[in-house]
VEXTORPA-562028 format. One line per field, with one value per residue (C-alpha): residue in one letter; y, x, z. Coordinates in steps of 0.1 Angstrom, whole numbers. Layout:
code a  ...
north Y  ...
east X  ...
up Z  ...
This chain:
code x  x  x  x  x  x  x  x  x  x  x  x  x  x  x  x  x  x  x  x  x  x  x  x  x  x  x  x  x  x  x  x  x  x  x  x  x  x  x  x  x  x  x  x  x  x  x  x  x  x  x  x  x  x  x  x  x  x  x  x  x  x  x  x  x  x  x  x  x  x  x  x  x  x  x  x  x  x  x  x  x  x  x  x  x  x  x  x  x  x  x  x  x  x  x  x  x  x  x  x  x  x  x  x  x  x  x  x  x  x  x  x  x  x  x  x  x  x  x  x  x  x  x  x  x  x  x  x  x  x  x  x  x  x  x  x  x  x  x  x  x  x  x  x  x  x  x  x  x  x  x  x  x  x  x  x  x  x  x  x  x  x  x  x  x  x  x  x  x  x  x  x  x  x  x  x  x  x  x  x  x  x  x  x  x  x  x  x  x  x  x  x  x  x  x  x  x  x  x  x  x  x  x  x  x  x  x  x  x  x  x  x  x  x  x  x  x  x  x  x  x  x  x  x  x  x  x  x  x  x  x  x  x  x  x  x  x  x  x  x  x  x  x  x  x  x  x  x  x  x  x  x  x  x  x  x  x  x  x  x  x  x  x  x  x  x  x  x  x  x  x  x  x  x  x  x  x  x  x  x  x  x  x  x  x  x  x  x  x  x  x  x  x  x  x  x  x  x  x  x  x  x  x  x  x  x  x  x  x  x  x  x  x  x  x  x  x  x  x  x  x  x  x  x  x  x  x  x  x  x  x  x  x  x  x  x  x  x  x  x  x  x  x
north -115  -103  -123  -126  -145  -115  -83  -52  -35  1  -8  29  43  36  60  33  26  -2  -27  -27  -29  -59  -75  -71  -86  -115  -121  -120  -145  -169  -166  -169  -195  -191  -154  -138  -102  -75  -52  -18  8  14  -20  -18  -11  -37  -63  -55  -57  -91  -106  -107  -125  -156  -169  -139  -138  -168  -154  -119  -99  -65  -37  -7  28  57  81  82  102  122  127  164  160  173  149  170  167  130  125  142  117  85  69  72  68  35  43  52  21  -3  11  6  -31  -35  -17  -39  -70  -80  -78  -86  -58  -31  -21  12  30  63  96  89  119  110  73  82  106  83  52  69  83  51  25  46  38  5  7  22  38  76  80  55  53  46  18  3  -21  -6  -25  -28  -44  -67  -101  -87  -55  -27  -15  23  43  69  78  107  102  125  155  161  135  131  105  84  84  73  44  32  34  12  -14  -15  -15  -44  -64  -57  -68  -100  -106  -93  -104  -135  -120  -132  -101  -72  -46  -12  23  59  82  110  135  115  83  99  98  135  142  150  166  161  138  115  113  105  78  62  62  44  19  12  4  -18  -50  -72  -62  -86  -63  -52  -14  -3  34  60  57  85  91  78  44  38  12  -5  -32  -24  -25  -40  -12  25  49  86  113  114  146  132  98  111  132  102  79  104  109  71  68  97  84  50  66  88  57  38  68  74  38  39  70  56  23  41  66  46  13  1  10  -10  -40  -35  -34  -67  -82  -68  -72  -99  -75  -45  -65  -76  -39  -29  -55  -45  -9  -13  1  -24  -52  -35  -21  -18  5  -4  20  5  12  12  -12  -27  -34  -7  -11  18  10  34  53  44  8  -17  -51  -65  -37  -41  -79  -72  -49  -74  -101  -80  -76  -114  -121  -96  -112  -148  -139  -118  -86  -66  -92  -91  -53  -54  -80  -62  -29  -43  -59  -26  -6  -33  -33  5  8
east -181  -161  -163  -126  -131  -146  -129  -149  -135  -143  -149  -152  -120  -94  -81  -80  -118  -140  -128  -92  -106  -126  -98  -75  -101  -106  -67  -67  -95  -74  -46  -67  -94  -111  -117  -150  -156  -181  -180  -192  -203  -226  -245  -253  -217  -203  -228  -218  -181  -185  -196  -159  -149  -172  -148  -154  -193  -198  -174  -188  -218  -226  -234  -249  -234  -251  -221  -183  -155  -136  -98  -102  -128  -117  -119  -146  -167  -161  -172  -206  -211  -199  -234  -239  -204  -186  -157  -179  -201  -171  -156  -189  -190  -158  -173  -203  -182  -196  -161  -127  -109  -115  -94  -96  -76  -94  -87  -60  -71  -108  -100  -80  -106  -137  -118  -106  -141  -159  -136  -117  -82  -74  -70  -35  -31  -33  -30  -32  -2  0  25  38  65  94  119  154  188  184  169  135  114  114  83  81  56  41  37  13  -14  3  23  33  40  55  78  48  34  68  70  36  44  75  55  29  55  73  41  34  69  65  33  41  77  76  103  107  124  124  152  137  152  140  145  169  193  222  230  247  225  226  211  175  145  137  107  130  156  131  114  148  155  122  128  163  149  121  142  112  96  98  120  156  161  190  189  188  189  195  176  205  202  164  168  200  182  201  168  134  112  117  97  92  65  40  55  90  77  56  84  108  83  77  114  120  92  105  141  128  111  141  164  140  136  173  180  153  169  204  195  176  205  223  225  252  231  201  224  235  200  192  223  214  176  173  189  169  137  146  152  119  100  118  110  74  51  24  45  46  12  -9  -4  -21  -36  -23  -39  -76  -103  -105  -82  -81  -57  -49  -38  -22  -49  -31  -27  -32  -46  -15  -14  -50  -45  -13  -32  -60  -33  -18  -52  -58  -25  -31  -64  -50  -22  -44  -23  -46  -43  -5  -5  -28  -6  27  14  -2  31  50  26  25  63  65  39
up 123  92  60  54  21  4  -9  -18  -50  -59  -96  -106  -91  -117  -143  -169  -166  -155  -181  -166  -131  -139  -159  -128  -105  -129  -129  -92  -91  -112  -86  -55  -62  -29  -30  -35  -46  -40  -71  -61  -87  -116  -118  -156  -165  -141  -155  -191  -182  -166  -199  -208  -176  -171  -144  -123  -125  -103  -77  -75  -63  -76  -52  -69  -63  -81  -76  -80  -62  -86  -86  -78  -51  -17  13  29  -2  -5  32  25  -4  14  13  -25  -39  -49  -26  4  0  -4  28  46  35  55  84  85  82  48  33  49  29  3  -27  -45  -73  -65  -48  -20  2  0  7  38  51  46  58  91  98  91  106  133  145  163  202  210  176  174  136  108  83  46  39  7  -6  -25  -47  -33  -40  -10  -8  -3  -9  17  36  39  59  63  26  30  56  82  74  110  136  171  186  198  163  148  173  164  128  135  153  125  98  114  117  80  70  89  70  35  34  57  80  115  129  104  105  112  107  109  79  89  75  89  107  137  170  174  139  132  151  187  176  155  183  210  188  183  220  227  199  211  246  233  227  235  202  172  153  151  154  132  140  112  74  48  16  -6  10  7  -21  -9  10  43  63  58  73  68  91  85  86  57  43  39  29  1  -13  -11  -28  -57  -60  -63  -89  -109  -109  -121  -150  -157  -158  -181  -204  -205  -215  -242  -257  -254  -271  -300  -307  -333  -351  -328  -298  -312  -316  -281  -269  -285  -267  -234  -237  -210  -184  -195  -193  -157  -149  -164  -144  -112  -117  -129  -102  -112  -99  -64  -65  -33  -3  29  55  87  121  111  122  88  59  32  2  -21  -57  -81  -100  -133  -125  -154  -151  -136  -110  -99  -95  -75  -51  -47  -40  -13  3  1  18  46  53  52  76  99  98  120  148  146  149  179  196  189  200  232  240  235  257  284  287  285  314
């Protein structure tokens, strides 16, 4: 039986150090009073860091790990050290049912490899996918997957991603029937690869699913809010994600430069500050932090390596919500319904 009230945290995985990790966990604890945490890493460092967070001490248990996965470690190297590293031990706590979910800011490739090996994929899922929420101009954020777990996929994989993404959107965004689209080079039915067109045909025919298939979407519409779930292979998805993040930084830096160019510009900044603050918050990756590996027999949440206290708390909050709303059960039910109808 999984202890769904406890979240295992890789306390050593963040770029900003253990102090920021613990501050983020403490902030999450204040938001989610019922949550308990398993803090995995160097016991002496964690215990010393907890002195600044008395509210977290009573809600936490330290699990010592003598080793850490580095940012440059290859997945094959990480797997061989799974039993001694903070990341590997935290994943194992989920596998053994001692934690309902695991959160890490560490090496994405290592996390994916170790999680897949330890937890395996759910019945009916061929490959797990990395999903995240992106800011949009619509009424809600947009789910996008795969963001890097699979560089090459077939039509079956894309359909499974669509089913998992829709279940995630119903959970994370509280949508009854999410609008789903496949990322493509055009919106016409004849555009794209054979795999994309075949996946589209299967999704159009699956009208029994709790989603509304909207066909194809192009890269210039990713943030418009026209759909709730965008499905693609991991190669395209990772490029799209990095492009969106880079564009957001470019816009922010451009505004900063423009507003500091003259006295008149500085006055204009003061007048427009409420709007620019709203823009900054909307584009801040820490407010949308937390990508989920969908399709595994366990809930694994990947945080930005450079996440600050707010970002760490946000990622833990996502994990808590996914546990509370039983995301894995929803995915299993939706996929079972799809395969039963297809058979």
